[in-house]
C-alpha positions in Angstrom: 8.7 23.8 -21.2 12.2 25.2 -21.6 12.1 26.7 -18.1 11.1 23.4 -16.6 14.0 21.6 -18.4 16.5 24.2 -17.2 15.8 23.1 -13.7 17.3 19.6 -14.4 19.8 18.8 -11.7 23.4 19.7 -12.5 24.4 16.1 -11.9 22.5 15.2 -15.1 24.7 17.6 -17.1 27.9 16.2 -15.5 26.9 12.6 -16.4 26.0 13.7 -20.0 29.5 15.0 -20.4 31.1 11.8 -19.0 29.1 9.6 -21.4 29.6 11.9 -24.4 33.4 11.9 -23.8 33.2 8.1 -24.0 31.3 8.2 -27.3 27.9 7.4 -25.9 24.5 9.1 -25.9 22.8 9.8 -22.6 19.2 10.9 -22.1 17.1 11.8 -19.1 13.9 9.9 -19.7 10.5 8.7 -18.6 9.0 9.9 -15.3 11.9 12.2 -14.7 11.2 14.2 -17.8 7.4 14.1 -17.1 8.0 15.4 -13.6 10.4 18.1 -14.8 7.7 19.4 -17.2 5.2 19.3 -14.4 7.6 21.3 -12.2 8.2 18.5 -9.7 11.5 16.9 -10.6 12.7 14.9 -7.6 16.1 13.5 -6.6 15.6 10.1 -8.2 16.6 10.4 -11.9 16.2 7.9 -14.7 18.4 7.8 -17.8 18.7 5.7 -20.9 21.8 5.3 -23.0 23.4 3.7 -26.0 26.1 2.2 -23.7 25.9 -1.4 -22.7 25.7 -2.4 -19.0 29.4 -3.1 -18.5 30.3 0.3 -20.0 27.6 2.1 -17.8 29.2 0.5 -14.7 32.7 1.5 -15.7 31.7 5.1 -16.4 29.8 5.5 -13.2 32.6 4.0 -11.1 34.9 6.6 -12.6 32.8 9.4 -11.0 31.4 7.8 -7.8 32.1 4.9 -5.4 28.4 4.4 -4.7 27.5 2.1 -7.6 25.2 -1.0 -7.5 24.5 -3.6 -10.1 21.4 -5.4 -8.8 19.5 -4.7 -12.0 22.4 -5.3 -14.4 20.9 -8.4 -16.1 18.0 -6.0 -17.1 20.5 -3.4 -18.3 20.3 -1.1 -15.3 23.1 0.2 -13.2 22.4 2.5 -10.2 24.5 5.0 -8.4 24.3 7.7 -5.7 25.8 11.2 -5.7 26.1 13.8 -3.0 26.2 17.2 -4.6 25.8 20.5 -2.9 24.3 18.9 0.2 21.8 17.0 -1.8 21.6 13.2 -2.4 20.8 12.1 -6.0 19.9 8.5 -6.9 20.3 7.7 -10.5 19.5 4.6 -12.6 20.9 4.3 -16.1 19.6 1.7 -18.4 20.7 0.6 -21.9 18.2 1.2 -24.7 15.7 -1.7 -24.3 13.9 -3.8 -26.9 12.4 -6.6 -24.7 9.0 -8.1 -24.7 6.9 -10.9 -23.1 6.3 -14.2 -24.7 2.6 -15.1 -24.6 3.0 -17.6 -21.7 5.9 -16.0 -19.9 5.9 -14.2 -16.5 9.2 -12.5 -17.2 10.3 -10.3 -20.1 12.8 -11.5 -22.7 15.6 -9.0 -22.0 17.0 -7.5 -25.2 19.0 -4.3 -25.8 18.2 -1.9 -28.5 20.2 0.6 -30.5 18.0 3.7 -30.8 16.2 6.1 -28.5 13.0 5.9 -30.6 13.0 2.1 -30.3 13.4 2.4 -26.5 10.7 5.0 -26.1 8.0 3.1 -28.2 8.3 0.2 -25.7 7.5 2.4 -22.7 4.1 2.3 -21.0 2.6 5.7 -21.9 3.5 8.7 -24.1 3.8 11.0 -21.1 6.6 8.6 -19.9 8.1 8.3 -23.4 9.8 11.7 -23.6 13.6 12.2 -23.3 16.1 15.0 -23.0 19.6 14.5 -24.4 22.5 15.5 -22.2 24.4 17.7 -21.8 22.9 19.6 -24.8 19.2 19.3 -23.5 17.6 18.6 -26.8 14.0 17.5 -26.3 12.8 14.3 -27.9 9.1 13.5 -28.1 8.4 11.2 -31.1 5.0 10.0 -29.7 3.5 13.4 -28.8 3.8 12.9 -25.0 3.8 16.6 -24.5 0.4 17.0 -26.1 -1.0 14.2 -23.9 0.6 15.9 -20.8 -1.1 19.1 -21.7 -4.4 17.3 -22.3 -3.9 15.2 -19.1 -4.4 12.0 -21.1 -2.9 8.5 -20.8 -2.1 7.1 -24.2 0.3 4.3 -25.2 3.1 5.0 -27.7 2.4 1.9 -29.7 -1.2 0.5 -30.0 -2.6 -0.4 -26.6 -2.9 -4.0 -27.6 0.8 -4.2 -28.5 1.9 -2.3 -25.4 -0.3 -4.4 -23.0 0.8 -7.6 -24.7 4.4 -6.7 -24.3 3.9 -6.1 -20.6 0.5 -6.8 -19.2 1.3 -5.0 -15.9 0.9 -1.8 -17.9 -2.8 -2.3 -17.6 -2.5 -1.9 -13.9 -0.2 1.1 -14.4 -2.9 2.7 -16.4 -5.0 2.6 -13.3 -2.2 3.8 -11.0 -1.3 6.8 -13.2 -5.0 7.7 -13.5 -4.8 8.2 -9.7 -1.3 9.4 -9.3 -1.4 12.1 -12.0 -5.2 12.6 -12.2 -5.1 11.9 -15.9 -7.8 10.4 -18.1 -7.1 7.1 -19.7 -7.6 7.1 -23.5 -10.7 5.2 -24.5 -8.8 2.7 -26.7 -6.5 2.0 -23.7 -9.5 1.3 -21.5 -11.1 -0.9 -24.1 -7.9 -2.9 -24.7 -7.4 -3.4 -20.9 -10.9 -4.7 -20.7 -10.5 -7.1 -23.6 -7.1 -8.3 -22.4 -7.6 -8.4 -18.6 -6.9 -12.2 -18.5 -3.4 -11.4 -19.8 -2.6 -10.2 -16.3 -2.6 -13.9 -15.2 1.0 -14.3 -16.6 2.4 -11.5 -14.4 4.1 -12.6 -11.2 2.2 -12.0 -7.9 5.1 -9.9 -6.6 4.9 -7.4 -9.5 1.1 -7.2 -9.2 1.5 -6.6 -5.4 4.0 -3.8 -6.0 1.8 -2.1 -8.5 -1.3 -2.4 -6.3 0.6 -0.9 -3.4 1.8 2.0 -5.5 -1.8 2.7 -6.5 -3.0 2.6 -2.9 -0.3 4.9 -1.8 -1.3 7.7 -4.2 -3.1 10.7 -2.9 -6.4 9.6 -4.5 -6.6 5.9 -5.1 -10.3 5.8 -5.9 -10.2 6.6 -9.7 -7.5 3.9 -10.2 -9.5 1.3 -8.2 -12.6 2.1 -10.1 -10.7 1.5 -13.3 -9.3 -1.9 -12.1 -12.9 -3.0 -11.2 -14.6 -1.7 -14.4 -12.0 -3.3 -16.7 -12.1 -6.6 -15.0 -8.5 -6.4 -13.9 -9.4 -6.5 -10.2 -11.3 -9.7 -10.8 -8.0 -11.3 -11.9 -5.9 -10.2 -8.9 -8.2 -9.0 -6.1 -11.6 -10.6 -6.8 -13.0 -9.8 -3.4 -13.1 -6.1 -4.3 -15.5 -6.2 -7.3 -17.6 -8.8 -5.4 -18.6 -6.0 -3.0 -20.5 -4.2 -5.8 -23.2 -6.8 -5.5 -23.9 -6.3 -1.8 -26.0 -3.5 -0.3 -24.9 -2.5 3.2 -27.3 -3.1 6.0 -28.0 0.6 6.7 -28.5 1.4 3.0 -26.2 4.4 3.4 -24.6 3.8 0.0 -25.4 2.2 -3.3 -23.4 -0.8 -2.3 -20.7 -2.0 0.0 -18.1 -1.3 -2.7 -18.8 2.4 -2.7 -18.9 2.4 1.1 -15.4 0.8 1.2 -14.0 3.4 -1.1 -15.4 6.2 1.1 -13.9 4.5 4.1 -10.6 4.5 2.3 -10.9 8.2 1.4 -11.6 9.0 5.0 -8.8 6.8 6.4 -6.4 8.7 4.1 -7.7 12.0 5.5 -6.9 10.8 9.0 -3.3 9.7 8.3 -1.9 12.7 10.1 -2.7 10.6 13.2 -0.2 8.0 11.9 2.6 10.3 11.2 1.3 12.0 8.1 2.8 9.7 5.6 0.9 7.3 3.3 0.3 4.1 5.3 -0.1 0.9 3.3 -1.5 -1.2 6.2 -4.1 1.5 7.0 -5.2 1.8 3.4 -5.4 -2.0 2.8 -7.5 -2.4 5.9 -9.8 0.4 5.0 -10.3 -0.9 1.5 -10.8 -4.6 2.6 -12.5 -4.2 6.0 -15.9 -5.4 4.6 -14.7 -8.2 2.2 -16.4 -10.8 4.5 -19.8 -9.4 3.7 -20.6 -11.3 0.5 -20.0 -14.6 2.2 -22.0 -13.7 5.3 -25.0 -11.9 3.7 -28.4 -13.0 5.1 -31.8 -11.7 4.3 -33.8 -11.0 7.4 -37.5 -10.3 8.0 -38.7 -6.8 7.1 -36.4 -6.5 4.2 -33.2 -6.0 6.2 -29.9 -7.6 5.3 -27.4 -8.8 7.9 -23.7 -9.7 7.7 -23.1 -11.5 11.0 -19.4 -12.4 11.7 -18.2 -10.7 8.5 -15.3 -9.3 10.6 -14.0 -12.8 11.4 -14.7 -14.2 7.9 -13.1 -11.0 6.3 -9.9 -11.4 8.4 -9.5 -15.0 7.0 -10.1 -13.8 3.4 -7.6 -11.0 3.9 -4.9 -13.5 5.0 -5.6 -15.7 2.0 -5.6 -12.9 -0.5 -2.6 -11.0 0.8 -0.6 -14.2 1.1 -1.4 -15.0 -2.6 -0.1 -11.5 -3.5 3.1 -12.2 -1.5 2.7 -9.4 1.0 5.1 -9.5 3.9 3.9 -11.2 7.0 3.8 -8.1 9.1 1.6 -6.3 6.6 -0.8 -9.3 6.3 -1.0 -9.7 10.1 -1.7 -6.0 10.6 -4.4 -5.8 8.0 -6.1 -9.0 9.2 -6.1 -7.9 12.8 -7.7 -4.6 11.9 -10.4 -6.2 9.8 -11.1 -8.6 12.6 -11.4 -5.8 15.1 -13.1 -3.1 13.1 -16.5 -3.8 14.7 -15.3 -4.0 18.3 -16.1 -0.4 19.1 -19.8 -0.7 18.2 -21.8 -0.7 21.4 -19.4 1.5 23.3 -21.7 4.5 22.7 -24.2 2.9 25.1 -21.8 3.6 28.0 -21.5 0.0 29.1 -17.8 -0.6 28.7 -15.9 -1.3 31.9 -12.2 -0.6 32.5 -11.7 -4.3 31.8 -13.3 -4.0 28.4 -11.1 -1.0 27.5 -8.0 -2.9 28.6 -9.0 -5.8 26.4 -9.6 -3.5 23.5 -6.1 -2.2 23.8 -4.6 -5.6 24.4 -6.3 -7.1 21.4 -5.3 -4.2 19.1 -1.7 -4.4 20.2 0.6 -2.5 17.9 -2.3 -1.7 15.6 -4.2 0.4 18.1 -3.6 3.8 16.4 -4.6 2.3 13.0 -7.7 0.8 14.6 -8.6 4.3 15.9 -8.3 5.6 12.3 -10.2 2.7 10.7 -13.1 2.9 13.3 -13.5 6.6 12.7 -13.2 6.3 8.9 -15.9 3.5 9.0 -18.5 6.1 9.9 -20.0 7.1 6.6 -23.6 7.9 7.6 -25.2 10.9 6.1 -27.1 11.5 9.3 -25.0 14.3 10.8 -26.5 13.9 14.3 -25.6 10.2 14.3 -22.1 10.9 13.0 -21.5 13.5 15.7 -22.6 10.9 18.4 -20.2 8.3 17.0 -17.3 10.8 17.0 -18.1 11.8 20.5 -18.3 8.2 21.7 -14.9 7.4 20.1 -13.4 10.6 21.6 -14.5 9.3 25.0 -13.0 5.9 24.4 -9.7 7.4 23.4 -9.8 9.6 26.5 -10.4 6.6 28.7 -7.5 4.7 27.0 -5.3 7.8 27.7 -6.3 7.9 31.3 -5.7 4.2 31.9 -2.4 4.5 30.1 -1.4 7.2 32.6 -2.3 4.9 35.5 -1.1 1.6 34.2 1.4 0.1 31.7 -1.5 -0.3 29.2 0.7 -0.7 26.1 2.3 -3.9 27.5 -0.4 -5.5 29.6 1.1 -8.5 31.5 0.4 -10.2 34.8 2.0 -8.8 38.0 4.0 -12.0 38.3 6.2 -13.7 35.6 6.7 -17.4 35.0 9.7 -17.7 37.3 7.8 -16.0 40.2 4.9 -18.3 39.6 7.0 -21.4 39.9 8.8 -20.2 43.0 5.5 -19.3 44.8 3.8 -22.5 43.9 6.9 -24.7 44.1 6.3 -26.3 40.7 8.5 -27.0 37.8 8.1 -25.7 34.2 5.1 -27.2 32.5 1.4 -26.7 31.6 0.4 -25.6 35.1 2.7 -22.6 34.9 1.0 -21.5 31.6 -2.5 -21.9 33.2 -1.4 -19.9 36.2 0.0 -17.2 33.9 -3.3 -17.0 31.9 -5.3 -16.8 35.2 -3.2 -13.8 36.4 -3.4 -12.1 32.9 -7.2 -12.3 33.0 -7.2 -11.0 36.5 -5.0 -8.1 35.4 -7.3 -7.3 32.5 -10.4 -7.4 34.8 -9.1 -5.5 37.8 -6.0 -3.6 36.7 -2.6 -3.8 38.5 -2.8 -5.7 41.8 0.9 -5.5 42.7 3.1 -8.5 43.6 1.6 -9.1 47.0 -2.0 -8.9 45.8 -1.3 -11.1 42.8 0.5 -13.7 45.0 -2.6 -13.9 47.3 -4.9 -14.4 44.3 -2.5 -17.0 42.8 -2.4 -19.0 46.0 -6.2 -18.9 46.4 -6.6 -20.0 42.8 -4.1 -22.8 43.2 -5.7 -24.0 46.4 -9.2 -24.1 44.8 -7.8 -25.8 41.7 
């Protein structure tokens, strides 16, 4: 433990001396201490202090020009330091003593006077440890170090009190289960289950951010399972637990829910194709690609189950749910497009796709093509190794054909060989509906036959216009 704490960044010691000289106490706190003890302290540091926000701002401005006050009403002042070629981002917050009213979406901000009072209001004991600066005295009033050693998630106060103060902590329980690989304490799981409806008072934006943090962990599955089993998912993403009731048509998994988690796992494994960083759109699409199945389930003869058009229905459900969670438009559009297209590949293995079909596949995927490659590959969860190998080979072939066409044509920006101005000049017509119809005709021709060149396109346009 001591060795880990000695690796605390020198900037922390410097700040400790600045605050001590002004008569205030400063502590490295929360996730920063947890990460230092785990040997992974980053360059984003969290502190708590006895100083009030105005005094924090004054002291920080005395040592750096890069200070921001966007969280000042909540007692937080941020700053940036460049030391030894490294950039450090620090946030310093006054001791807190705030809580939620039973019907409030926002906390009642109140400042406290003691470190222990601040720490007891934190989410989990492993985040309720502190180190005083610059003397580096370790403070652990709620036995967070024991829980860190036992890889356990326990609340400093009773779970009921902690989750009542801030219901979002129930979602954080799931997120840290995935992020840290820790086991939630049974009383915390029980309280989250009994208090799941308390999540309803939390704003959609805060729920969205916590869900995203969970999905962007290395292994989201344990946290997602906890959200579903406690009933929390039913309050903010009800389409997910609904999948548990549906068997998939190939009976490859116990249910569509487990299939979706496996697709998510496999999509994460393929993210090196997307630059190697956690990709939120990719992960949302993988998790939600089959959410249209419950609404489209049909029982067929012979005991089979079908989910016709679940791709289209699912895309609509995605748009509605992500909009409710206040996701940005580009994220919602991307996920919805991927869900709508995730079945498009099936049938390619029969070798019946023309160049025109390949062009349309690329055109429809647009800027989501690489993510569609990942989702389609991840969606293969069959245990039949021969079938899996055939699907991989077929998709390898499709990607090769896309690459070959891309070398021959401007496949990433498919457009007609003539633009609107050229169409009007050739046909001698003014702007209007006819220009749009001519443009659409030439685009379809381009998709079917590839580049025709200006002369070939003009001939086809004149023939179409004459026949029209």
